[in-house]
KOLPABA-166996 format. One record per residue (C-alpha): residue number from 1; residue in one letter; x, y, z. Coordinates in steps of 0.05 Angstrom, whole numbers, plus 5000, padded with zeros to 4 digits. Layout:
r seq: NUM; type: A; east: X; north: Y; up: Z
...
***
This chain:
r seq: 1; type: X; east: 3679; north: 8417; up: 7609
r seq: 2; type: X; east: 3662; north: 8338; up: 7599
r seq: 3; type: X; east: 3620; north: 8313; up: 7539
r seq: 4; type: X; east: 3558; north: 8299; up: 7586
r seq: 5; type: X; east: 3560; north: 8370; up: 7610
r seq: 6; type: X; east: 3558; north: 8394; up: 7535
r seq: 7; type: X; east: 3506; north: 8349; up: 7523
r seq: 8; type: X; east: 3462; north: 8366; up: 7578
r seq: 9; type: X; east: 3480; north: 8442; up: 7572
r seq: 10; type: X; east: 3459; north: 8430; up: 7488
r seq: 11; type: X; east: 3396; north: 8393; up: 7511
r seq: 12; type: X; east: 3375; north: 8447; up: 7559
r seq: 13; type: X; east: 3386; north: 8498; up: 7504
r seq: 14; type: X; east: 3341; north: 8463; up: 7449
r seq: 15; type: X; east: 3285; north: 8453; up: 7515
r seq: 16; type: X; east: 3289; north: 8520; up: 7526
r seq: 17; type: X; east: 3279; north: 8547; up: 7449
r seq: 18; type: X; east: 3226; north: 8491; up: 7442
r seq: 19; type: X; east: 3188; north: 8519; up: 7497
r seq: 20; type: X; east: 3193; north: 8590; up: 7477
r seq: 21; type: X; east: 3163; north: 8569; up: 7411
r seq: 22; type: X; east: 3109; north: 8533; up: 7441
r seq: 23; type: X; east: 3093; north: 8569; up: 7504
r seq: 24; type: X; east: 3026; north: 8522; up: 7514
r seq: 25; type: X; east: 3070; north: 8472; up: 7537
r seq: 26; type: X; east: 3111; north: 8518; up: 7580
r seq: 27; type: X; east: 3048; north: 8535; up: 7615
r seq: 28; type: X; east: 3024; north: 8457; up: 7620
r seq: 29; type: X; east: 3095; north: 8443; up: 7648
r seq: 30; type: X; east: 3090; north: 8508; up: 7695
r seq: 31; type: X; east: 3019; north: 8468; up: 7721
r seq: 32; type: X; east: 3044; north: 8400; up: 7734
r seq: 33; type: X; east: 3097; north: 8425; up: 7770
r seq: 34; type: X; east: 3049; north: 8469; up: 7814
r seq: 35; type: X; east: 3007; north: 8409; up: 7823
r seq: 36; type: X; east: 3071; north: 8377; up: 7841
r seq: 37; type: X; east: 3089; north: 8420; up: 7892
r seq: 38; type: X; east: 3017; north: 8432; up: 7924
r seq: 39; type: X; east: 3014; north: 8359; up: 7927
r seq: 40; type: X; east: 3086; north: 8353; up: 7964
r seq: 41; type: X; east: 3065; north: 8410; up: 8007
r seq: 42; type: X; east: 2990; north: 8376; up: 8034
r seq: 43; type: X; east: 3034; north: 8314; up: 8046
r seq: 44; type: X; east: 3092; north: 8350; up: 8085
r seq: 45; type: X; east: 3022; north: 8383; up: 8124
r seq: 46; type: X; east: 2994; north: 8323; up: 8141
r seq: 47; type: X; east: 3061; north: 8292; up: 8161
r seq: 48; type: X; east: 3069; north: 8348; up: 8207
r seq: 49; type: X; east: 2999; north: 8338; up: 8236
r seq: 50; type: X; east: 3014; north: 8269; up: 8256
r seq: 51; type: X; east: 3086; north: 8293; up: 8283
r seq: 52; type: X; east: 3045; north: 8351; up: 8322
r seq: 53; type: X; east: 2988; north: 8293; up: 8352
r seq: 54; type: X; east: 3046; north: 8253; up: 8373
r seq: 55; type: X; east: 3085; north: 8314; up: 8410
r seq: 56; type: X; east: 3017; north: 8329; up: 8447
r seq: 57; type: X; east: 3009; north: 8258; up: 8467
r seq: 58; type: X; east: 3080; north: 8259; up: 8492
r seq: 59; type: X; east: 3073; north: 8319; up: 8533
r seq: 60; type: X; east: 3009; north: 8294; up: 8572
r seq: 61; type: X; east: 3054; north: 8232; up: 8589
r seq: 62; type: X; east: 3101; north: 8271; up: 8607
r seq: 63; type: X; east: 3060; north: 8314; up: 8645
r seq: 64; type: X; east: 3030; north: 8254; up: 8680
r seq: 65; type: X; east: 3096; north: 8222; up: 8692
r seq: 66; type: X; east: 3121; north: 8286; up: 8719
r seq: 67; type: X; east: 3054; north: 8287; up: 8772
r seq: 68; type: X; east: 3076; north: 8216; up: 8798
r seq: 69; type: X; east: 3150; north: 8239; up: 8811
r seq: 70; type: X; east: 3124; north: 8296; up: 8846
r seq: 71; type: X; east: 3075; north: 8256; up: 8891
r seq: 72; type: X; east: 3136; north: 8205; up: 8903
r seq: 73; type: X; east: 3187; north: 8270; up: 8918
r seq: 74; type: X; east: 3138; north: 8285; up: 8972
r seq: 75; type: X; east: 3120; north: 8208; up: 9002
r seq: 76; type: X; east: 3196; north: 8204; up: 9002
r seq: 77; type: X; east: 3207; north: 8269; up: 9046
r seq: 78; type: X; east: 3142; north: 8256; up: 9092
r seq: 79; type: X; east: 3178; north: 8189; up: 9107
r seq: 80; type: X; east: 3240; north: 8222; up: 9120
r seq: 81; type: X; east: 3273; north: 8186; up: 9060
r seq: 82; type: X; east: 3321; north: 8249; up: 9033
r seq: 83; type: X; east: 3362; north: 8196; up: 8991
r seq: 84; type: X; east: 3302; north: 8178; up: 8948
r seq: 85; type: X; east: 3272; north: 8241; up: 8951
r seq: 86; type: X; east: 3333; north: 8273; up: 8924
r seq: 87; type: X; east: 3331; north: 8212; up: 8868
r seq: 88; type: X; east: 3260; north: 8234; up: 8853
r seq: 89; type: X; east: 3279; north: 8301; up: 8850
r seq: 90; type: X; east: 3333; north: 8291; up: 8803
r seq: 91; type: X; east: 3280; north: 8245; up: 8767
r seq: 92; type: X; east: 3230; north: 8300; up: 8758
r seq: 93; type: X; east: 3284; north: 8345; up: 8735
r seq: 94; type: X; east: 3303; north: 8311; up: 8683
r seq: 95; type: X; east: 3226; north: 8296; up: 8657
r seq: 96; type: X; east: 3213; north: 8370; up: 8659
r seq: 97; type: X; east: 3278; north: 8383; up: 8616
r seq: 98; type: X; east: 3248; north: 8331; up: 8574
r seq: 99; type: X; east: 3181; north: 8362; up: 8574
r seq: 100; type: X; east: 3213; north: 8433; up: 8552
r seq: 101; type: X; east: 3243; north: 8404; up: 8496
r seq: 102; type: X; east: 3184; north: 8370; up: 8470
r seq: 103; type: X; east: 3142; north: 8431; up: 8484
r seq: 104; type: X; east: 3193; north: 8469; up: 8440
r seq: 105; type: X; east: 3192; north: 8419; up: 8386
r seq: 106; type: X; east: 3116; north: 8420; up: 8394
r seq: 107; type: X; east: 3117; north: 8501; up: 8377
r seq: 108; type: X; east: 3163; north: 8491; up: 8325
r seq: 109; type: X; east: 3127; north: 8436; up: 8284
r seq: 110; type: X; east: 3066; north: 8480; up: 8293
r seq: 111; type: X; east: 3102; north: 8537; up: 8265
r seq: 112; type: X; east: 3124; north: 8493; up: 8204
r seq: 113; type: X; east: 3050; north: 8479; up: 8192
r seq: 114; type: X; east: 3030; north: 8554; up: 8197
r seq: 115; type: X; east: 3084; north: 8556; up: 8142
r seq: 116; type: X; east: 3061; north: 8507; up: 8106
r seq: 117; type: X; east: 2993; north: 8524; up: 8102
r seq: 118; type: X; east: 3011; north: 8588; up: 8070
r seq: 119; type: X; east: 3059; north: 8561; up: 8023
r seq: 120; type: X; east: 2998; north: 8516; up: 8001
r seq: 121; type: X; east: 2955; north: 8580; up: 7989
r seq: 122; type: X; east: 3007; north: 8611; up: 7953
r seq: 123; type: X; east: 3017; north: 8549; up: 7901
r seq: 124; type: X; east: 2940; north: 8548; up: 7896
r seq: 125; type: X; east: 2935; north: 8628; up: 7882
r seq: 126; type: X; east: 2995; north: 8616; up: 7829
r seq: 127; type: X; east: 2966; north: 8557; up: 7802
r seq: 128; type: X; east: 2901; north: 8586; up: 7789
r seq: 129; type: X; east: 2929; north: 8647; up: 7762
r seq: 130; type: X; east: 2971; north: 8601; up: 7711
r seq: 131; type: X; east: 2906; north: 8558; up: 7691
r seq: 132; type: X; east: 2872; north: 8623; up: 7679
r seq: 133; type: X; east: 2929; north: 8647; up: 7637
r seq: 134; type: X; east: 2930; north: 8579; up: 7601
r seq: 135; type: X; east: 2854; north: 8577; up: 7591
r seq: 136; type: X; east: 2862; north: 8654; up: 7560
r seq: 137; type: X; east: 2913; north: 8620; up: 7511
r seq: 138; type: X; east: 2878; north: 8564; up: 7493
r seq: 139; type: X; east: 2814; north: 8608; up: 7479
r seq: 140; type: X; east: 2859; north: 8658; up: 7439
r seq: 141; type: X; east: 2887; north: 8602; up: 7401
r seq: 142; type: X; east: 2813; north: 8573; up: 7389
r seq: 143; type: X; east: 2797; north: 8649; up: 7359
r seq: 144; type: X; east: 2851; north: 8651; up: 7321
r seq: 145; type: X; east: 2832; north: 8582; up: 7292
r seq: 146; type: X; east: 2764; north: 8596; up: 7278
r seq: 147; type: X; east: 2789; north: 8666; up: 7244
r seq: 148; type: X; east: 2836; north: 8635; up: 7198
r seq: 149; type: X; east: 2783; north: 8576; up: 7182
r seq: 150; type: X; east: 2732; north: 8632; up: 7169
r seq: 151; type: X; east: 2785; north: 8669; up: 7122
r seq: 152; type: X; east: 2804; north: 8606; up: 7092
r seq: 153; type: X; east: 2721; north: 8585; up: 7080
r seq: 154; type: X; east: 2710; north: 8655; up: 7050
r seq: 155; type: X; east: 2771; north: 8646; up: 7000
r seq: 156; type: X; east: 2747; north: 8576; up: 6987
r seq: 157; type: X; east: 2678; north: 8596; up: 6972
r seq: 158; type: X; east: 2697; north: 8659; up: 6931
r seq: 159; type: X; east: 2732; north: 8618; up: 6884
r seq: 160; type: X; east: 2680; north: 8559; up: 6878
r seq: 161; type: X; east: 2630; north: 8616; up: 6867
r seq: 162; type: X; east: 2658; north: 8655; up: 6819
r seq: 163; type: X; east: 2628; north: 8659; up: 6753
r seq: 164; type: X; east: 2694; north: 8666; up: 6727
r seq: 165; type: X; east: 2711; north: 8586; up: 6737
r seq: 166; type: X; east: 2644; north: 8580; up: 6692
r seq: 167; type: X; east: 2657; north: 8622; up: 6646
r seq: 168; type: X; east: 2730; north: 8587; up: 6638
r seq: 169; type: X; east: 2698; north: 8527; up: 6624
r seq: 170; type: X; east: 2652; north: 8555; up: 6569
r seq: 171; type: X; east: 2713; north: 8592; up: 6546
r seq: 172; type: X; east: 2752; north: 8532; up: 6539
r seq: 173; type: X; east: 2697; north: 8493; up: 6500
r seq: 174; type: X; east: 2696; north: 8553; up: 6453
r seq: 175; type: X; east: 2761; north: 8547; up: 6443
r seq: 176; type: X; east: 2762; north: 8474; up: 6430
r seq: 177; type: X; east: 2704; north: 8481; up: 6381
r seq: 178; type: X; east: 2746; north: 8538; up: 6347
r seq: 179; type: X; east: 2801; north: 8490; up: 6340
r seq: 180; type: X; east: 2767; north: 8434; up: 6314
r seq: 181; type: X; east: 2740; north: 8482; up: 6264
r seq: 182; type: X; east: 2800; north: 8506; up: 6246
r seq: 183; type: X; east: 2831; north: 8435; up: 6236
r seq: 184; type: X; east: 2769; north: 8413; up: 6194
r seq: 185; type: X; east: 2786; north: 8477; up: 6150
r seq: 186; type: X; east: 2856; north: 8462; up: 6138
r seq: 187; type: X; east: 2843; north: 8385; up: 6120
r seq: 188; type: X; east: 2788; north: 8410; up: 6076
r seq: 189; type: X; east: 2837; north: 8456; up: 6043
r seq: 190; type: X; east: 2889; north: 8403; up: 6040
r seq: 191; type: X; east: 2847; north: 8346; up: 6007
***
């Protein structure tokens, strides 16, 4: 492996570890990927719809040309122009082949549109599922944060409202007075 492949593998491993430690980010990335797939699929469907419309126009145009050449075959036969009739029949046959190919492409495009629409529905359903999971995860996190805050508030209030805290101040004061009294007695003895 080259240095770049090793580095790339290292980065991918670190990214995977990071995402495992932060599942909400993993879900956000998945939502973004699904949104991108949804956008791309919608764009593909729009392009396929335009292709289908163009193929339908091409088929109608070919139909008109086939009709025209069929009439020309009849005119050439009535005029006893076998050479023109034969050339017109070859042109009509070529247009029919082209029409069949265009018709086949249009059927293929319609099938791709149908499959793309099914894919779009699947993507949207998956996106809704992931979005619901993300919202549930956020709600759980908020609930945990609220529970932690309540516990912290309770512990803090318990300490602040404790009579021991006030008693310690009184006790501290009493000891200071006692220490001062002892120091005064010691000074009196020494003097």
